[in-house]
N, C-alpha and C positions, 0 to 999 in steps of 0.2 A: 527646065523651069518655065512655066507658062508666063506669058506677058502679064496676065491678070495678077498672078501671085507675086511677080517681081514688082509690080506697081504697088501692091499692098504693103510689101516689106519696105519699099522706098518711102512710102507715105508714113509708116510707123517711125522710121529713122528720122525723118524730117520733124515729126511731131516731138519726138524725144529730144532732139537737138534744140528745138525752139523752147521747150520747157526748161531745159538746162540753162539756156541763156537768160530766161526770165528769172530763174532762181538766183543765178549768180549776179544779176544786175540789181537785185533788190537790196537796199541798204539794210544793215543790221538794225533791229529795233531794240526797245527796252528789254525785251525778253531774252536777248542774246548778249547778256552782260557778264556772263561767267559767275563764279561764286563770289560772295561778298568778302571783303578784306578790311581789316582794321589798320592797314599800313599807314604809318604816320600818326598814329594815335597814342596818347599818353594820359595816365591819370593826372589830375591837376590838384584840386582840393580834396580833403578827406570826406568821403561819403559816409552817410549814417551806417552804423554797424549792420552787417549782413547785406548791404546794398553794393553792387558792383556794376556800374553802368559803362557800356562801351558803344561804339558805333561801327557800322559797316558801309563801305562803298563798293560798287562793282569793280572788278579787276580790269574791265575794259568797257568803253562806250564807243558809239559810232556817230560821227558828225557828218551831216549832209554837206557835201562840198559846195552846193549852190546856195542853200539857205543858211547854213551854219547851225541849223537846229540839231539838238541832241536831247536825249532823255536819260535821266540818272535816277537810280533808286537809292534813297538814303534810309538807313535802318538804325534804330536805337534799341539796345538790348539791356536787360537786367540779368546779369549772370550771377547774381548773389542768391542768398537764401531767404531774403525778406523783401516785402513790397518796397518799391522805390519812394512812395509818396509822390506829391505833385512835383513834376519836373517839366522842363521844356527842352526842345532841340532847336538849335539855330542852324540854318543852311546859308552860308555866306560865300559869295563869289569874288575872285580876284583876277585882275589883268584880263586875259582874253576870254575867260569863262564868266558869263553873265547869267545869273539866276533870274529867270523870268517869272516863274510861279512855282509854288509848292502846294500840293493838294491839301486843303484844310488848314492852311497857315496864313499868317498876316505879314505883310511887307514891313520891313524895318525901315524907319525913316532914315534918310541919308545922313542927317546930323548925328544919328545914333550908331552908324556903322563904324567898325574899327578902321584905323588908318590903313590906307592902301586898298580897301574894299570899295566896290561900287554898287553892290546889290546883296540883299539878304532877306530871309524870311524867318519868323519865329513861330514854332509849332508847339502848341500846348499838348504835352503828352499826358498830363494828369498823373495817373498812377500806373506803374508797370509791376505786375506780379512777378514773383521770383521765377526766373527762367523764361519770362515772356519777352516778346519783341514787338515793335511796331514799325512799319515801313511807310515811306512817303514817296510819291511820284514827283520828281523834280523836272520841270521843263526849263531848258537852258539853251543858250547859244554859245558857240565857241569860235573865236576868231583864230583861224589856223595860221595866221601870220604872227601870232604872239604866243607867249606862254599862257597857261591857264591853270588856276588853282582853286580849290574848294576847301572850306573849313566847316567842321561839324562839332561845335561845343555842346555839351549837355550841362544844363544849369538847374538850379532851383527855379521854381515857377516865377519868382520875383527877380531873377537874374542877379542876385547878390552873391551867389557862390557858383563856381564852375567845378564840376566833378571830373569831367573828361573832355578832351579836345582832340579831334582828328584833323590834322592839318595846321595851316594851309598846305595841302598836299597836291602835287601837280598831276594833270592828265596830259599825255602827249605821245608823240611818235618820233622816232629817229629815221623813219622811212616814209616820207610823205607820198601820198598817192593822188595828185591833183586831177588826174584824168579819170579816176574811178567815181562812181556815184557817191561814195562815202569814204571817209578816212577813219580807220579804227585807231583809238587812242588807249593807251595803257596807264593804269594808276601808278603813280610814283615815277613817271618818266617825263623828262624835260621835252617840251615840244620843239621840233625843228621845222621851221617854215619851208614850204616847197619853193618859194620865190628865190631867184638868184641872189647870191650874197647873203643867204639866210643863216650863215654861221653865227652871226651875232644878232640876237633878238632885239627889237626896238624896246626902249625903255618907255613905259607907259604909266600913267597914274601919278597922283601926288605922293611924294615920299617914296618913290621906287627904290632909291638908293638905301633908304632906311629899312626896307622890307625885302631884301634879296631872298631868292629861293633858299629855303632851309632856315635862314635866320628869322624869317617871318614866323614860322611855327614856334621857334624858341621864344620870340618876343611875346607872342600871344599867350603861350603857355605860362611864361613867367608872370605876365600880367594877370592871368586867370588865377594862378597860385596865390597871388597877393590879394585877390578879390577886387582888383581895380579895373578890369577890362571894361565892364559896363556899370561900374558902381555909381558913376556920376552921369552916365548917359544910357538909361534903360531903353531898350527897344520898345517902340510904341507902334500900334497899328495905324496905318493910313486911314483917314476918314473915308467912309464909304459914300 
C-alpha cells in the first residue's frame, strides 16, 4: 500500500470518528421524544355526546445537564365522532419541572394555579373536529435534583368543567448521567437525583405532603370530577 493511499484512509477514519463524536455528544432535541403517550390520563367529567378528548405527552424527553432546559410536546386530541366545541388545554408544572412558555398560550396567574403547582399556561383550543388533534411546543426547565411532574387537563373554554386530565404524571430516570451533555427522562418514572444520598428526594413546594406522587393525580381528578378545581379560581392571562 502506498504512503499516499494509507494517508487518505487514515484521514477518512479520523473524519468518521470525529463525526461520530459530534453526533453522540449532541443532546436529544424535541424531535427525539418517541411516540406520544396518554399514560396517567383519565376521563373526568362527562363530555358532550360524540366527543372524546384525550392528551398525549412524549414517552421521553432530554434535559440539558448544564442549563436544565428541556422541550416537551403536549397534544390534545378529539377521538370522538363529533366536533368538540370550544375547549382549552392547560399545561401545569410541579416540583422540579417548571413550565416556562407554551406556544400560543397565556400564563396562568399564580393565585389561580392548583395547590402544589408553581407554573402553568392556558391554551385556547377553540374547536377540534372529530379525529383531529392539536400540538403545542412547551419550553420548560427540569431540576434534576428533584422529582418533576406535569399535568394536562382538558376543559370547557370557561374552565367550569374538566373532561380529561393527564397527570400530574412524572418524568424521571433511575439511572442519572451527570457527566453526559444531557439526561434522558422517561414518562411515568420517578426521578432519582445523581447527587450522593439521593435515595430520598427533597420535599419542595407548599403542601408537598398533601400532594405526594400518585395521590396528586387522584386529588386533581377528584376535584375536576366535582367541577371544583378551578370553579372559584379561573386561570387568567397575565397583563401584557
